[in-house]
C-alpha positions, -999 to +999 in steps of 0.1 A: +366+026-027+348+013+008+308+011+011+308+031+036+323+057+018+292+055-005+265+055+024+287+092+035+282+108+001+240+092-003+234+103+035+245+141+023+226+143-004+195+128+013+200+156+041+216+182+020+233+187+052+263+181+071+252+180+103+220+157+098+241+135+075+265+130+106+236+123+127+226+099+107+259+079+096+271+081+138+301+099+130+315+140+136+307+166+111+344+172+111+350+139+101+323+137+074+337+169+059+370+160+064+363+132+042+340+151+018+369+176+009+398+145+005+378+125-015+367+151-041+397+164-039+417+132-047+392+123-075+393+158-091+357+156-087+327+182-069+299+164-062+279+190-043+276+226-043+273+246-014+245+273-017+241+287+021+244+255+045+228+231+018+248+208-006+232+205-035+241+178-060+263+187-091+255+171-126+285+148-114+274+144-086+238+133-097+255+103-117+277+090-087+247+090-064+220+070-092+250+044-094+258+046-055+225+035-050+224+008-074+263-002-059+246-001-023+211-018-034+231-049-049+258-051-023+227-055+006+211-083-016+239-099-016+249-100+020+210-109+022+210-140+004+242-152+015+232-155+048+202-173+031+223-199+014+239-200+051+205-209+063+210-174+088+181-157+072+176-127+095+171-086+086+145-064+079+113-063+057+095-023+056+065-022+037+035-001+032+001-012+036-030+003+033-047-002+072-080-006+057-069-043+047-040-048+077-061-058+103-073-087+083-052-095+053-016-087+071-031-111+101-034-142+078-003-133+056+025-127+087+016-160+100+027-179+066+055-153+063+074-161+100+067-195+094+090-196+070+113-166+075+112-166+114+141-140+115+130-115+094+116-085+115+085-068+096+085-028+096+043-021+085+038+021+078+006+033+059+024+057+037+004+082+015+009+070-022+020+104-030+051+102-006+056+062-019+085+074-046+107+091-026+102+067+008+108+037-023+136+056-036+152+069-008+153+033+006+131+041+040+106+012+023+113-019+007+076-027-007+045-007-014+014-018-016-016+005-034-047+008-048-054+019-082-054+045-097-027+061-084-004+089-094+032+087-115+050+068-094+084+067-117+088+029-105+084-005-108+045-012-104+031-052-104-006-060-103-015-086-078-053-089-088-081-076-081-104-064-050-142-072-055-162-041-044-195-044-028-222-019-014-238-039+018-268-028+038-287-042+071-306-072+067-332-052+081-332-026+057-368-020+045-359-025+007-337-055+011-368-075+031-391-062+003-367-074-027-360-107-006-396-117+005-406-106-030-382-124-050-378-095-070-346-083-093-325-056-073-318-024-086-289+000-071-314+027-080-336+013-053-314+025-026-310+068-040-330+076-010-312+055+015-284+072+037-247+063+030-219+058+052-188+066+034-154+059+037-133+092+043-124+114+010-089+106+009-096+066+003-095+052-031-127+035-017-142+071-020-139+085-054-147+043-070-177+044-051-190+075-063-183+067-099-206+035-100-234+056-082-231+083-108-233+060-130-267+053-115-275+092-115-275+088-075-264+110-054-254+096-024-274+110+007-239+110+028-246+111+062-212+105+077-175+095+068-153+073+081-122+057+080-124+027+096-137-002+075-151-021+109-175+009+127-190+014+089-199-025+089-217-021+124-234+010+114-248-009+081-256-040+106-274-014+134-296-004+098-278+031+100-272+034+065-252+016+032-215+013+029-189+006+000-165-025+013-138-044-004-139-076-002-104-081+015-118-058+046-149-088+051-138-122+070-159-141+089-163-121+120-178-091+101-200-120+076-234-125+095-267-124+090-272-091+101-257-078+063-268-082+028-244-083-002-253-065-032-233-078-057-239-090-095-220-121-107-225-113-141-207-083-139-183-079-113-170-043-097-133-046-088-104-022-078-066-035-090-044-042-060-009-036-069+029-037-050+054-006-060+091-009-054+127+004-067+136-030-091+125-064-084+160-076-093+173-062-060+144-076-036+155-105-015+139-139-014+116-131+016+104-096+000+093-118-032+076-144-012+059-117+010+048-105-026+035-134-035+015-142+001-006-107-008-011-115-046-031-151-030-048-132-007-062-111-030-070-138-056-087-159-034-124-160-046-146-142-022-176-164-016-208-152+002-241-168+002-267-144+018-267-112-008-290-101-033-279-103-067-284-071-088-300-077-126-276-082-153-279-044-162-265-031-129-234-020-122 
C-alpha cells in the first residue's frame, strides 16, 4: 500500500465526506470514490459505514486509521531526518502559543531558532486549550504550549518550567509610597480596597489571581478586564489600579521606575508552563530544539530590583 493511499483514507475519516476529502487531496470525488470501493473490495474490509452523506468509521476502520496515522507520522519524521542528514533542513513547524507570551518570548526564541534552522517555516496560532487535543491528533499542529492547569488532553504533556506571578502597582500608588517611605512590611490585604485591572475571564491568569486574592480574603474591585498585558501594564503606570502579571510577560521595555512589583522571595507565586504533542518519538530535531528554547526561556530567573518584598506570611 502506498503512503498516498493512507492519506486518502485519513482524509475521508477526517471530513466524513468524500467531497471535502477530495478537495483537500486535490483529486476528483469520483476518483476518491473509486479508490475507496476498490480498496475495501480487494482487502475484504469495510472501513466506513455510510450514514446519509457521512462516512463513519467502522470498528475495523478505527483500528486502521490509528495505525495509518502512526505510519504517516513515522514516514514524515523519516523524510525530515533524512533532510537533516543531507544538511537540507526545510519544512514547517506548526505551534500553538499563548498570545500573552508570544510578543516577548517568541521574539527572542525565533531569532535563536532561525540561526540554527533557517529553512524551517514556523506557523503560530493561539488555539483554545479545549481544541488542542483534536488539532494535534488531526495533525494540524505539532506543538501546543499551554498553562497549567488544563483539562484532560489524552496527550503527552511535558512541564517546561514555572512562570512567576506578580501583582504590580504604580510607584505613585499611595500605599506603595507609604510602605517604601516608612520601610514597613507589605501585606497584600493593604490593597483590598484598591481597583484591580484583571485579565479576561477566559485567561488562566484570571483564575489563578482570584485563588491568590481569595486566600487573603480579598474580593477584588475589578474596574476593568483586559486581555492585552501591555495595556494593563500601561494603565498601572498611570495609577489606574493593580494588575497580576506573569514574569514572562515583562521585559526591559515594560519595567521602569513607574511600576513596583509586589513579590515575595520567601514564597514565590508561580504557574506551570507546559507543551503538549502527539508522541515525542515522532517529533523532528527542530521541534525538540524549539521546545528546549522555550524551556530555557521559562526557566530563566526573573531579576528586578524595584520591588516591595511581602512578608513571609503573605502569599
